[in-house]
PDB file of N, H, CA, C and O in Angstrom:
ATOM      1  N   MET A   1     -22.623 -28.229 -30.425  1.00  0.00           N
ATOM      2  CA  MET A   1     -22.946 -28.620 -29.005  1.00  0.00           C
ATOM      3  C   MET A   1     -23.000 -27.636 -28.231  1.00  0.00           C
ATOM      4  O   MET A   1     -22.284 -26.652 -28.050  1.00  0.00           O
ATOM      5  N   LYS A   2     -24.379 -28.198 -27.585  1.00  0.00           N
ATOM      6  H   LYS A   2     -24.961 -28.997 -27.732  1.00  0.00           H
ATOM      7  CA  LYS A   2     -24.550 -27.127 -26.792  1.00  0.00           C
ATOM      8  C   LYS A   2     -23.756 -27.234 -25.077  1.00  0.00           C
ATOM      9  O   LYS A   2     -23.302 -28.327 -24.741  1.00  0.00           O
ATOM     10  N   ILE A   3     -23.680 -26.304 -24.322  1.00  0.00           N
ATOM     11  H   ILE A   3     -24.049 -25.415 -24.594  1.00  0.00           H
ATOM     12  CA  ILE A   3     -23.455 -26.732 -22.988  1.00  0.00           C
ATOM     13  C   ILE A   3     -23.504 -28.173 -22.013  1.00  0.00           C
ATOM     14  O   ILE A   3     -22.921 -28.948 -21.255  1.00  0.00           O
ATOM     15  N   GLY A   4     -25.124 -27.669 -22.982  1.00  0.00           N
ATOM     16  H   GLY A   4     -25.598 -27.040 -23.598  1.00  0.00           H
ATOM     17  CA  GLY A   4     -25.609 -28.637 -21.934  1.00  0.00           C
ATOM     18  C   GLY A   4     -25.971 -30.204 -22.499  1.00  0.00           C
ATOM     19  O   GLY A   4     -26.995 -30.818 -22.200  1.00  0.00           O
ATOM     20  N   ASP A   5     -25.301 -30.513 -23.048  1.00  0.00           N
ATOM     21  H   ASP A   5     -24.470 -30.014 -23.292  1.00  0.00           H
ATOM     22  CA  ASP A   5     -24.894 -31.846 -24.160  1.00  0.00           C
ATOM     23  C   ASP A   5     -23.356 -32.429 -23.060  1.00  0.00           C
ATOM     24  O   ASP A   5     -23.187 -33.489 -22.458  1.00  0.00           O
ATOM     25  N   LEU A   6     -22.473 -31.205 -23.182  1.00  0.00           N
ATOM     26  H   LEU A   6     -22.610 -30.344 -23.671  1.00  0.00           H
ATOM     27  CA  LEU A   6     -21.886 -32.174 -22.461  1.00  0.00           C
ATOM     28  C   LEU A   6     -21.867 -32.733 -20.759  1.00  0.00           C
ATOM     29  O   LEU A   6     -22.743 -32.351 -19.983  1.00  0.00           O
ATOM     30  N   LYS A   7     -20.836 -33.605 -20.353  1.00  0.00           N
ATOM     31  H   LYS A   7     -20.124 -33.915 -20.984  1.00  0.00           H
ATOM     32  CA  LYS A   7     -21.300 -34.583 -19.469  1.00  0.00           C
ATOM     33  C   LYS A   7     -20.976 -33.499 -18.764  1.00  0.00           C
ATOM     34  O   LYS A   7     -20.608 -32.362 -19.061  1.00  0.00           O
ATOM     35  N   ILE A   8     -21.252 -34.259 -17.450  1.00  0.00           N
ATOM     36  H   ILE A   8     -21.551 -35.182 -17.208  1.00  0.00           H
ATOM     37  CA  ILE A   8     -21.690 -33.242 -16.262  1.00  0.00           C
ATOM     38  C   ILE A   8     -19.813 -32.465 -15.706  1.00  0.00           C
ATOM     39  O   ILE A   8     -19.393 -31.308 -15.747  1.00  0.00           O
ATOM     40  N   GLY A   9     -19.120 -33.837 -15.223  1.00  0.00           N
ATOM     41  H   GLY A   9     -19.460 -34.777 -15.190  1.00  0.00           H
ATOM     42  CA  GLY A   9     -17.544 -33.532 -15.010  1.00  0.00           C
ATOM     43  C   GLY A   9     -16.603 -32.463 -15.943  1.00  0.00           C
ATOM     44  O   GLY A   9     -15.651 -31.902 -15.400  1.00  0.00           O
ATOM     45  N   VAL A  10     -16.902 -32.222 -17.304  1.00  0.00           N
ATOM     46  H   VAL A  10     -17.675 -32.677 -17.745  1.00  0.00           H
ATOM     47  CA  VAL A  10     -16.906 -31.906 -18.609  1.00  0.00           C
ATOM     48  C   VAL A  10     -17.175 -30.140 -17.910  1.00  0.00           C
ATOM     49  O   VAL A  10     -16.450 -29.148 -17.978  1.00  0.00           O
ATOM     50  N   ARG A  11     -18.466 -30.342 -17.296  1.00  0.00           N
ATOM     51  H   ARG A  11     -19.055 -31.149 -17.242  1.00  0.00           H
ATOM     52  CA  ARG A  11     -19.255 -28.580 -17.328  1.00  0.00           C
ATOM     53  C   ARG A  11     -18.136 -28.526 -16.231  1.00  0.00           C
ATOM     54  O   ARG A  11     -17.063 -27.970 -16.465  1.00  0.00           O
ATOM     55  N   LEU A  12     -18.399 -29.081 -15.104  1.00  0.00           N
ATOM     56  H   LEU A  12     -19.271 -29.532 -14.915  1.00  0.00           H
ATOM     57  CA  LEU A  12     -17.497 -28.899 -13.813  1.00  0.00           C
ATOM     58  C   LEU A  12     -16.267 -28.498 -14.218  1.00  0.00           C
ATOM     59  O   LEU A  12     -15.796 -27.478 -13.715  1.00  0.00           O
ATOM     60  N   SER A  13     -15.387 -29.380 -15.394  1.00  0.00           N
ATOM     61  H   SER A  13     -15.769 -30.208 -15.803  1.00  0.00           H
ATOM     62  CA  SER A  13     -13.978 -29.092 -15.075  1.00  0.00           C
ATOM     63  C   SER A  13     -13.729 -27.440 -16.029  1.00  0.00           C
ATOM     64  O   SER A  13     -12.845 -26.621 -15.776  1.00  0.00           O
ATOM     65  N   VAL A  14     -14.427 -27.359 -16.754  1.00  0.00           N
ATOM     66  H   VAL A  14     -15.145 -28.024 -16.960  1.00  0.00           H
ATOM     67  CA  VAL A  14     -14.800 -25.958 -17.510  1.00  0.00           C
ATOM     68  C   VAL A  14     -15.205 -24.810 -16.616  1.00  0.00           C
ATOM     69  O   VAL A  14     -15.309 -23.742 -17.220  1.00  0.00           O
ATOM     70  N   ALA A  15     -15.366 -24.789 -15.794  1.00  0.00           N
ATOM     71  H   ALA A  15     -15.282 -25.656 -15.304  1.00  0.00           H
ATOM     72  CA  ALA A  15     -15.933 -23.772 -14.653  1.00  0.00           C
ATOM     73  C   ALA A  15     -14.952 -23.623 -13.608  1.00  0.00           C
ATOM     74  O   ALA A  15     -14.482 -22.574 -13.167  1.00  0.00           O
ATOM     75  N   PHE A  16     -14.663 -25.007 -13.216  1.00  0.00           N
ATOM     76  H   PHE A  16     -15.044 -25.859 -13.575  1.00  0.00           H
ATOM     77  CA  PHE A  16     -13.098 -24.611 -12.452  1.00  0.00           C
ATOM     78  C   PHE A  16     -12.576 -24.196 -13.095  1.00  0.00           C
ATOM     79  O   PHE A  16     -12.910 -23.015 -13.004  1.00  0.00           O
ATOM     80  N   GLY A  17     -11.563 -24.303 -14.138  1.00  0.00           N
ATOM     81  H   GLY A  17     -11.292 -25.263 -14.212  1.00  0.00           H
ATOM     82  CA  GLY A  17     -10.983 -24.144 -15.158  1.00  0.00           C
ATOM     83  C   GLY A  17     -10.905 -21.936 -15.318  1.00  0.00           C
ATOM     84  O   GLY A  17     -10.249 -20.908 -15.486  1.00  0.00           O
ATOM     85  N   PHE A  18     -11.786 -22.393 -15.154  1.00  0.00           N
ATOM     86  H   PHE A  18     -12.319 -23.228 -15.018  1.00  0.00           H
ATOM     87  CA  PHE A  18     -12.528 -20.340 -16.021  1.00  0.00           C
ATOM     88  C   PHE A  18     -12.336 -20.012 -14.112  1.00  0.00           C
ATOM     89  O   PHE A  18     -11.270 -19.455 -13.849  1.00  0.00           O
ATOM     90  N   LEU A  19     -12.920 -20.204 -13.323  1.00  0.00           N
ATOM     91  H   LEU A  19     -13.785 -20.656 -13.537  1.00  0.00           H
ATOM     92  CA  LEU A  19     -12.435 -19.790 -11.837  1.00  0.00           C
ATOM     93  C   LEU A  19     -11.102 -19.714 -11.254  1.00  0.00           C
ATOM     94  O   LEU A  19     -10.634 -19.058 -10.323  1.00  0.00           O
ATOM     95  N   ILE A  20     -10.541 -20.718 -12.202  1.00  0.00           N
ATOM     96  H   ILE A  20     -10.920 -21.251 -12.958  1.00  0.00           H
ATOM     97  CA  ILE A  20      -9.223 -21.133 -11.723  1.00  0.00           C
ATOM     98  C   ILE A  20      -8.011 -19.477 -12.393  1.00  0.00           C
ATOM     99  O   ILE A  20      -7.207 -18.650 -11.962  1.00  0.00           O
ATOM    100  N   ALA A  21      -8.738 -19.933 -13.734  1.00  0.00           N
ATOM    101  H   ALA A  21      -9.391 -20.605 -14.085  1.00  0.00           H
ATOM    102  CA  ALA A  21      -7.772 -18.336 -14.556  1.00  0.00           C
ATOM    103  C   ALA A  21      -8.251 -16.766 -14.139  1.00  0.00           C
ATOM    104  O   ALA A  21      -7.486 -15.824 -14.348  1.00  0.00           O
ATOM    105  N   LEU A  22      -9.290 -16.613 -13.667  1.00  0.00           N
ATOM    106  H   LEU A  22      -9.911 -17.378 -13.498  1.00  0.00           H
ATOM    107  CA  LEU A  22      -9.702 -15.641 -12.911  1.00  0.00           C
ATOM    108  C   LEU A  22      -9.731 -15.374 -11.538  1.00  0.00           C
ATOM    109  O   LEU A  22     -10.284 -14.442 -10.955  1.00  0.00           O
ATOM    110  N   LEU A  23      -9.168 -16.166 -11.155  1.00  0.00           N
ATOM    111  H   LEU A  23      -8.719 -16.923 -11.629  1.00  0.00           H
ATOM    112  CA  LEU A  23      -8.716 -15.949  -9.835  1.00  0.00           C
ATOM    113  C   LEU A  23      -6.516 -15.435 -10.113  1.00  0.00           C
ATOM    114  O   LEU A  23      -5.935 -14.599  -9.422  1.00  0.00           O
ATOM    115  N   MET A  24      -6.028 -16.046 -10.966  1.00  0.00           N
ATOM    116  H   MET A  24      -6.500 -16.726 -11.527  1.00  0.00           H
ATOM    117  CA  MET A  24      -4.368 -15.819 -11.304  1.00  0.00           C
ATOM    118  C   MET A  24      -4.997 -14.495 -12.136  1.00  0.00           C
ATOM    119  O   MET A  24      -4.104 -13.920 -12.758  1.00  0.00           O
ATOM    120  N   GLY A  25      -6.287 -13.895 -12.290  1.00  0.00           N
ATOM    121  H   GLY A  25      -7.013 -14.363 -11.785  1.00  0.00           H
ATOM    122  CA  GLY A  25      -5.896 -12.628 -13.388  1.00  0.00           C
ATOM    123  C   GLY A  25      -6.476 -11.615 -11.644  1.00  0.00           C
ATOM    124  O   GLY A  25      -6.439 -10.385 -11.614  1.00  0.00           O
ATOM    125  N   VAL A  26      -6.727 -12.067 -10.990  1.00  0.00           N
ATOM    126  H   VAL A  26      -6.757 -13.066 -11.014  1.00  0.00           H
ATOM    127  CA  VAL A  26      -7.019 -11.444  -9.770  1.00  0.00           C
ATOM    128  C   VAL A  26      -5.087 -10.757  -8.771  1.00  0.00           C
ATOM    129  O   VAL A  26      -4.604  -9.812  -8.148  1.00  0.00           O
ATOM    130  N   ILE A  27      -4.769 -12.122  -9.321  1.00  0.00           N
ATOM    131  H   ILE A  27      -5.161 -12.889  -9.827  1.00  0.00           H
ATOM    132  CA  ILE A  27      -3.536 -11.959  -8.732  1.00  0.00           C
ATOM    133  C   ILE A  27      -2.644 -11.132  -9.062  1.00  0.00           C
ATOM    134  O   ILE A  27      -2.027 -10.297  -8.401  1.00  0.00           O
ATOM    135  N   ALA A  28      -2.601 -11.561 -10.673  1.00  0.00           N
ATOM    136  H   ALA A  28      -3.103 -12.239 -11.211  1.00  0.00           H
ATOM    137  CA  ALA A  28      -1.741 -10.727 -11.808  1.00  0.00           C
ATOM    138  C   ALA A  28      -2.269  -9.061 -10.994  1.00  0.00           C
ATOM    139  O   ALA A  28      -1.566  -8.104 -10.667  1.00  0.00           O
ATOM    140  N   ILE A  29      -2.931  -9.153 -10.942  1.00  0.00           N
ATOM    141  H   ILE A  29      -3.503  -9.930 -11.207  1.00  0.00           H
ATOM    142  CA  ILE A  29      -3.713  -7.550 -10.318  1.00  0.00           C
ATOM    143  C   ILE A  29      -2.866  -6.848  -8.797  1.00  0.00           C
ATOM    144  O   ILE A  29      -1.913  -6.085  -8.633  1.00  0.00           O
ATOM    145  N   ALA A  30      -3.445  -7.299  -8.237  1.00  0.00           N
ATOM    146  H   ALA A  30      -4.218  -7.918  -8.370  1.00  0.00           H
ATOM    147  CA  ALA A  30      -2.481  -7.561  -6.643  1.00  0.00           C
ATOM    148  C   ALA A  30      -1.244  -7.444  -6.148  1.00  0.00           C
ATOM    149  O   ALA A  30      -0.880  -6.812  -5.156  1.00  0.00           O
ATOM    150  N   LEU A  31      -0.349  -8.370  -7.219  1.00  0.00           N
ATOM    151  H   LEU A  31      -0.644  -8.883  -8.025  1.00  0.00           H
ATOM    152  CA  LEU A  31       1.351  -8.330  -7.279  1.00  0.00           C
ATOM    153  C   LEU A  31       1.233  -6.742  -7.548  1.00  0.00           C
ATOM    154  O   LEU A  31       1.571  -5.884  -6.732  1.00  0.00           O
ATOM    155  N   THR A  32       0.668  -6.484  -8.901  1.00  0.00           N
ATOM    156  H   THR A  32       0.394  -7.181  -9.563  1.00  0.00           H
ATOM    157  CA  THR A  32       0.984  -5.607  -9.733  1.00  0.00           C
ATOM    158  C   THR A  32       0.755  -3.763  -8.526  1.00  0.00           C
ATOM    159  O   THR A  32       1.407  -2.720  -8.562  1.00  0.00           O
ATOM    160  N   ASN A  33      -0.490  -4.196  -7.615  1.00  0.00           N
ATOM    161  H   ASN A  33      -1.019  -5.044  -7.585  1.00  0.00           H
ATOM    162  CA  ASN A  33      -0.913  -2.849  -7.019  1.00  0.00           C
ATOM    163  C   ASN A  33       0.170  -3.410  -5.725  1.00  0.00           C
ATOM    164  O   ASN A  33       0.608  -2.363  -5.248  1.00  0.00           O
ATOM    165  N   MET A  34       0.553  -4.140  -5.250  1.00  0.00           N
ATOM    166  H   MET A  34       0.198  -4.990  -5.637  1.00  0.00           H
ATOM    167  CA  MET A  34       1.589  -4.193  -4.299  1.00  0.00           C
ATOM    168  C   MET A  34       3.172  -3.138  -4.949  1.00  0.00           C
ATOM    169  O   MET A  34       3.787  -2.250  -4.358  1.00  0.00           O
ATOM    170  N   GLY A  35       3.302  -3.480  -5.762  1.00  0.00           N
ATOM    171  H   GLY A  35       2.802  -4.201  -6.241  1.00  0.00           H
ATOM    172  CA  GLY A  35       5.169  -3.066  -5.966  1.00  0.00           C
ATOM    173  C   GLY A  35       4.364  -1.958  -6.669  1.00  0.00           C
ATOM    174  O   GLY A  35       5.234  -1.487  -7.401  1.00  0.00           O
ATOM    175  N   TYR A  36       3.452  -1.379  -6.861  1.00  0.00           N
ATOM    176  H   TYR A  36       2.745  -1.762  -6.266  1.00  0.00           H
ATOM    177  CA  TYR A  36       3.421   0.327  -6.382  1.00  0.00           C
ATOM    178  C   TYR A  36       3.799   0.600  -5.515  1.00  0.00           C
ATOM    179  O   TYR A  36       4.822   1.259  -5.329  1.00  0.00           O
ATOM    180  N   MET A  37       2.767  -0.015  -4.414  1.00  0.00           N
ATOM    181  H   MET A  37       1.936  -0.550  -4.565  1.00  0.00           H
ATOM    182  CA  MET A  37       2.799   0.354  -3.166  1.00  0.00           C
ATOM    183  C   MET A  37       3.980   0.836  -2.363  1.00  0.00           C
ATOM    184  O   MET A  37       4.102   1.896  -1.749  1.00  0.00           O
ATOM    185  N   ASN A  38       4.906  -0.262  -2.509  1.00  0.00           N
ATOM    186  H   ASN A  38       4.807  -1.123  -3.007  1.00  0.00           H
ATOM    187  CA  ASN A  38       6.299  -1.043  -2.166  1.00  0.00           C
ATOM    188  C   ASN A  38       7.495   0.803  -2.611  1.00  0.00           C
ATOM    189  O   ASN A  38       8.391   1.398  -2.012  1.00  0.00           O
ATOM    190  N   ASN A  39       6.820   0.993  -3.819  1.00  0.00           N
ATOM    191  H   ASN A  39       6.092   0.509  -4.306  1.00  0.00           H
ATOM    192  CA  ASN A  39       7.677   1.633  -4.393  1.00  0.00           C
ATOM    193  C   ASN A  39       7.554   3.543  -3.547  1.00  0.00           C
ATOM    194  O   ASN A  39       8.449   4.327  -3.232  1.00  0.00           O
ATOM    195  N   ALA A  40       5.780   3.665  -3.433  1.00  0.00           N
ATOM    196  H   ALA A  40       5.053   3.028  -3.689  1.00  0.00           H
ATOM    197  CA  ALA A  40       5.555   4.589  -2.801  1.00  0.00           C
ATOM    198  C   ALA A  40       5.701   4.634  -1.365  1.00  0.00           C
ATOM    199  O   ALA A  40       5.657   5.707  -0.763  1.00  0.00           O
ATOM    200  N   THR A  41       5.914   3.267  -0.647  1.00  0.00           N
ATOM    201  H   THR A  41       5.950   2.395  -1.136  1.00  0.00           H
ATOM    202  CA  THR A  41       6.674   3.976   0.762  1.00  0.00           C
ATOM    203  C   THR A  41       7.793   3.988   0.140  1.00  0.00           C
ATOM    204  O   THR A  41       8.153   5.155  -0.010  1.00  0.00           O
ATOM    205  N   ASN A  42       8.864   2.903  -0.503  1.00  0.00           N
ATOM    206  H   ASN A  42       8.572   1.955  -0.381  1.00  0.00           H
ATOM    207  CA  ASN A  42      10.053   3.529  -0.422  1.00  0.00           C
ATOM    208  C   ASN A  42      10.146   4.888  -0.378  1.00  0.00           C
ATOM    209  O   ASN A  42      10.540   5.197   0.747  1.00  0.00           O
ATOM    210  N   ASP A  43       9.980   5.813  -1.035  1.00  0.00           N
ATOM    211  H   ASP A  43       9.660   5.562  -1.949  1.00  0.00           H
ATOM    212  CA  ASP A  43       9.917   6.973  -1.295  1.00  0.00           C
ATOM    213  C   ASP A  43       8.935   7.950  -0.503  1.00  0.00           C
ATOM    214  O   ASP A  43       8.793   9.118  -0.865  1.00  0.00           O
ATOM    215  N   ILE A  44       8.227   7.384   0.659  1.00  0.00           N
ATOM    216  H   ILE A  44       8.342   6.435   0.953  1.00  0.00           H
ATOM    217  CA  ILE A  44       7.987   8.823   1.395  1.00  0.00           C
ATOM    218  C   ILE A  44       9.387   8.113   2.607  1.00  0.00           C
ATOM    219  O   ILE A  44      10.086   8.974   3.141  1.00  0.00           O
ATOM    220  N   THR A  45       9.663   6.759   2.919  1.00  0.00           N
ATOM    221  H   THR A  45       9.095   6.059   2.486  1.00  0.00           H
ATOM    222  CA  THR A  45      10.877   6.738   3.791  1.00  0.00           C
ATOM    223  C   THR A  45      11.716   6.976   3.358  1.00  0.00           C
ATOM    224  O   THR A  45      12.553   6.845   4.252  1.00  0.00           O
ATOM    225  N   ALA A  46      12.648   7.573   1.686  1.00  0.00           N
ATOM    226  H   ALA A  46      11.968   7.680   0.961  1.00  0.00           H
ATOM    227  CA  ALA A  46      13.225   7.992   2.254  1.00  0.00           C
ATOM    228  C   ALA A  46      13.669   9.174   1.788  1.00  0.00           C
ATOM    229  O   ALA A  46      14.809   9.630   1.875  1.00  0.00           O
ATOM    230  N   ASN A  47      12.281   9.864   1.062  1.00  0.00           N
ATOM    231  H   ASN A  47      11.354   9.493   0.992  1.00  0.00           H
ATOM    232  CA  ASN A  47      12.150  11.726   0.643  1.00  0.00           C
ATOM    233  C   ASN A  47      12.014  12.199   1.484  1.00  0.00           C
ATOM    234  O   ASN A  47      12.943  12.864   1.941  1.00  0.00           O
ATOM    235  N   TRP A  48      10.456  12.098   2.333  1.00  0.00           N
ATOM    236  H   TRP A  48       9.701  11.558   1.961  1.00  0.00           H
ATOM    237  CA  TRP A  48       9.742  12.665   2.806  1.00  0.00           C
ATOM    238  C   TRP A  48       9.626  12.253   4.158  1.00  0.00           C
ATOM    239  O   TRP A  48       8.657  12.745   4.735  1.00  0.00           O
ATOM    240  N   MET A  49      10.648  11.157   5.120  1.00  0.00           N
ATOM    241  H   MET A  49      11.435  10.757   4.651  1.00  0.00           H
ATOM    242  CA  MET A  49      10.547  11.120   6.565  1.00  0.00           C
ATOM    243  C   MET A  49      12.238  12.601   6.625  1.00  0.00           C
ATOM    244  O   MET A  49      11.783  13.737   6.491  1.00  0.00           O
ATOM    245  N   PRO A  50      12.947  12.594   6.699  1.00  0.00           N
ATOM    246  CA  PRO A  50      13.859  13.410   6.944  1.00  0.00           C
ATOM    247  C   PRO A  50      13.510  15.039   6.653  1.00  0.00           C
ATOM    248  O   PRO A  50      14.147  16.069   6.875  1.00  0.00           O
ATOM    249  N   SER A  51      11.808  14.693   5.873  1.00  0.00           N
ATOM    250  H   SER A  51      11.291  13.856   5.692  1.00  0.00           H
ATOM    251  CA  SER A  51      11.852  16.737   5.852  1.00  0.00           C
ATOM    252  C   SER A  51      10.522  16.751   6.905  1.00  0.00           C
ATOM    253  O   SER A  51       9.896  17.720   7.336  1.00  0.00           O
ATOM    254  N   ILE A  52      10.301  15.070   7.189  1.00  0.00           N
ATOM    255  H   ILE A  52      10.809  14.283   6.839  1.00  0.00           H
ATOM    256  CA  ILE A  52       8.918  15.542   8.519  1.00  0.00           C
ATOM    257  C   ILE A  52       9.693  15.533  10.147  1.00  0.00           C
ATOM    258  O   ILE A  52       9.219  15.706  11.269  1.00  0.00           O
ATOM    259  N   GLU A  53      10.896  15.286   9.728  1.00  0.00           N
ATOM    260  H   GLU A  53      11.282  15.146   8.816  1.00  0.00           H
ATOM    261  CA  GLU A  53      12.359  14.917  10.957  1.00  0.00           C
ATOM    262  C   GLU A  53      12.498  16.120  11.608  1.00  0.00           C
ATOM    263  O   GLU A  53      12.471  16.471  12.787  1.00  0.00           O
ATOM    264  N   GLN A  54      12.699  16.825  10.235  1.00  0.00           N
ATOM    265  H   GLN A  54      12.721  16.540   9.277  1.00  0.00           H
ATOM    266  CA  GLN A  54      13.916  18.288  10.255  1.00  0.00           C
ATOM    267  C   GLN A  54      12.491  18.897  10.992  1.00  0.00           C
ATOM    268  O   GLN A  54      12.678  18.991  12.205  1.00  0.00           O
ATOM    269  N   THR A  55      11.470  19.222  10.688  1.00  0.00           N
ATOM    270  H   THR A  55      11.318  19.146   9.703  1.00  0.00           H
ATOM    271  CA  THR A  55       9.700  19.804  11.266  1.00  0.00           C
ATOM    272  C   THR A  55      10.351  19.525  12.478  1.00  0.00           C
ATOM    273  O   THR A  55      11.207  20.252  12.983  1.00  0.00           O
ATOM    274  N   ASN A  56       9.963  18.527  12.914  1.00  0.00           N
ATOM    275  H   ASN A  56       9.267  17.937  12.505  1.00  0.00           H
ATOM    276  CA  ASN A  56       9.743  18.188  14.057  1.00  0.00           C
ATOM    277  C   ASN A  56      10.835  18.823  15.533  1.00  0.00           C
ATOM    278  O   ASN A  56      10.495  19.289  16.621  1.00  0.00           O
ATOM    279  N   ASN A  57      12.182  18.572  14.942  1.00  0.00           N
ATOM    280  H   ASN A  57      12.458  18.194  14.058  1.00  0.00           H
ATOM    281  CA  ASN A  57      13.051  19.406  15.548  1.00  0.00           C
ATOM    282  C   ASN A  57      12.995  20.412  15.669  1.00  0.00           C
ATOM    283  O   ASN A  57      13.146  20.865  16.804  1.00  0.00           O
ATOM    284  N   MET A  58      12.726  21.371  14.461  1.00  0.00           N
ATOM    285  H   MET A  58      12.603  21.003  13.539  1.00  0.00           H
ATOM    286  CA  MET A  58      12.690  22.767  14.522  1.00  0.00           C
ATOM    287  C   MET A  58      11.685  23.638  15.705  1.00  0.00           C
ATOM    288  O   MET A  58      11.828  24.643  16.402  1.00  0.00           O
ATOM    289  N   ASN A  59      10.333  22.349  15.414  1.00  0.00           N
ATOM    290  H   ASN A  59      10.216  21.533  14.849  1.00  0.00           H
ATOM    291  CA  ASN A  59       9.067  22.454  16.436  1.00  0.00           C
ATOM    292  C   ASN A  59      10.162  22.406  17.585  1.00  0.00           C
ATOM    293  O   ASN A  59      10.177  23.551  18.037  1.00  0.00           O
ATOM    294  N   ALA A  60      10.864  21.819  18.110  1.00  0.00           N
ATOM    295  H   ALA A  60      10.852  20.889  17.743  1.00  0.00           H
ATOM    296  CA  ALA A  60      10.840  21.292  19.623  1.00  0.00           C
ATOM    297  C   ALA A  60      12.324  22.049  19.512  1.00  0.00           C
ATOM    298  O   ALA A  60      13.158  21.155  19.651  1.00  0.00           O
ATOM    299  N   ARG A  61      12.943  23.229  19.333  1.00  0.00           N
ATOM    300  H   ARG A  61      12.266  23.956  19.220  1.00  0.00           H
ATOM    301  CA  ARG A  61      13.988  23.681  19.145  1.00  0.00           C
ATOM    302  C   ARG A  61      12.875  25.481  19.813  1.00  0.00           C
ATOM    303  O   ARG A  61      13.144  26.179  20.791  1.00  0.00           O
ATOM    304  N   ALA A  62      11.684  25.665  18.776  1.00  0.00           N
ATOM    305  H   ALA A  62      11.465  25.098  17.981  1.00  0.00           H
ATOM    306  CA  ALA A  62      11.140  27.070  19.056  1.00  0.00           C
ATOM    307  C   ALA A  62      10.966  26.659  20.636  1.00  0.00           C
ATOM    308  O   ALA A  62      11.420  27.514  21.397  1.00  0.00           O
ATOM    309  N   GLY A  63      10.398  25.518  21.260  1.00  0.00           N
ATOM    310  H   GLY A  63      10.029  24.824  20.642  1.00  0.00           H
ATOM    311  CA  GLY A  63       9.660  25.275  22.327  1.00  0.00           C
ATOM    312  C   GLY A  63      10.412  25.835  22.889  1.00  0.00           C
ATOM    313  O   GLY A  63      10.247  26.917  23.454  1.00  0.00           O
ATOM    314  N   ASP A  64      11.507  25.106  22.826  1.00  0.00           N
ATOM    315  H   ASP A  64      11.641  24.227  22.368  1.00  0.00           H
ATOM    316  CA  ASP A  64      12.228  25.416  23.786  1.00  0.00           C
ATOM    317  C   ASP A  64      13.337  26.359  24.132  1.00  0.00           C
ATOM    318  O   ASP A  64      14.172  26.370  25.036  1.00  0.00           O
ATOM    319  N   LEU A  65      12.900  27.672  22.443  1.00  0.00           N
ATOM    320  H   LEU A  65      12.222  27.663  21.708  1.00  0.00           H
ATOM    321  CA  LEU A  65      13.263  28.827  23.253  1.00  0.00           C
ATOM    322  C   LEU A  65      11.991  29.618  23.599  1.00  0.00           C
ATOM    323  O   LEU A  65      11.932  30.254  24.652  1.00  0.00           O
ATOM    324  N   ARG A  66      11.388  29.598  23.080  1.00  0.00           N
ATOM    325  H   ARG A  66      11.436  29.082  22.225  1.00  0.00           H
ATOM    326  CA  ARG A  66       9.694  30.025  24.230  1.00  0.00           C
ATOM    327  C   ARG A  66       9.797  29.847  25.658  1.00  0.00           C
ATOM    328  O   ARG A  66       9.190  30.643  26.376  1.00  0.00           O
ATOM    329  N   ILE A  67      10.642  28.694  26.300  1.00  0.00           N
ATOM    330  H   ILE A  67      11.135  28.048  25.716  1.00  0.00           H
ATOM    331  CA  ILE A  67      10.823  28.209  27.376  1.00  0.00           C
ATOM    332  C   ILE A  67      12.444  29.137  27.962  1.00  0.00           C
ATOM    333  O   ILE A  67      12.816  29.685  28.999  1.00  0.00           O
ATOM    334  N   LEU A  68      12.843  28.952  26.995  1.00  0.00           N
ATOM    335  H   LEU A  68      12.540  28.507  26.152  1.00  0.00           H
ATOM    336  CA  LEU A  68      14.031  29.895  28.008  1.00  0.00           C
ATOM    337  C   LEU A  68      13.794  31.314  28.048  1.00  0.00           C
ATOM    338  O   LEU A  68      14.213  31.879  29.058  1.00  0.00           O
ATOM    339  N   GLU A  69      12.914  32.388  26.722  1.00  0.00           N
ATOM    340  H   GLU A  69      12.574  31.929  25.901  1.00  0.00           H
ATOM    341  CA  GLU A  69      12.304  33.270  26.756  1.00  0.00           C
ATOM    342  C   GLU A  69      11.229  33.390  27.874  1.00  0.00           C
ATOM    343  O   GLU A  69      10.603  34.362  28.296  1.00  0.00           O
ATOM    344  N   PHE A  70      11.227  32.054  28.214  1.00  0.00           N
ATOM    345  H   PHE A  70      11.735  31.264  27.871  1.00  0.00           H
ATOM    346  CA  PHE A  70       9.249  32.469  29.552  1.00  0.00           C
ATOM    347  C   PHE A  70      10.342  32.451  30.846  1.00  0.00           C
ATOM    348  O   PHE A  70       9.890  33.001  31.851  1.00  0.00           O
ATOM    349  N   GLN A  71      11.462  32.002  30.951  1.00  0.00           N
ATOM    350  H   GLN A  71      11.829  31.556  30.135  1.00  0.00           H
ATOM    351  CA  GLN A  71      12.177  31.548  32.623  1.00  0.00           C
ATOM    352  C   GLN A  71      13.433  33.434  32.233  1.00  0.00           C
ATOM    353  O   GLN A  71      14.106  34.101  33.019  1.00  0.00           O
ATOM    354  N   HIS A  72      13.216  33.577  30.949  1.00  0.00           N
ATOM    355  H   HIS A  72      12.669  33.035  30.311  1.00  0.00           H
ATOM    356  CA  HIS A  72      14.296  35.456  31.450  1.00  0.00           C
ATOM    357  C   HIS A  72      13.710  36.261  32.178  1.00  0.00           C
ATOM    358  O   HIS A  72      14.286  36.887  33.068  1.00  0.00           O
ATOM    359  N   VAL A  73      12.241  36.383  31.856  1.00  0.00           N
ATOM    360  H   VAL A  73      11.773  35.874  31.133  1.00  0.00           H
ATOM    361  CA  VAL A  73      11.225  37.073  31.303  1.00  0.00           C
ATOM    362  C   VAL A  73      10.515  36.910  33.714  1.00  0.00           C
ATOM    363  O   VAL A  73       9.921  37.679  34.471  1.00  0.00           O
ATOM    364  N   LEU A  74      11.059  35.616  33.844  1.00  0.00           N
ATOM    365  H   LEU A  74      11.541  34.992  33.230  1.00  0.00           H
ATOM    366  CA  LEU A  74      10.283  35.954  35.389  1.00  0.00           C
ATOM    367  C   LEU A  74      11.659  36.104  35.349  1.00  0.00           C
ATOM    368  O   LEU A  74      12.272  36.456  36.357  1.00  0.00           O
TER     369      LEU A  74
END
């Protein structure tokens, strides 16, 4: 039995079924990757952000110290 021997309705059904299966595969991959991105986002917000905030605080305090030194010199 050749594909050309099948009725058009059957051929269209097979083609749409294939496209739906392909779409489900793409959705599964996308959901998996979204899970990885969520884990990475949680890691950044939980571990990296406090360090960045502390670094910014240190930079601000160093700037304040420079201002006080400048005022002292004048």
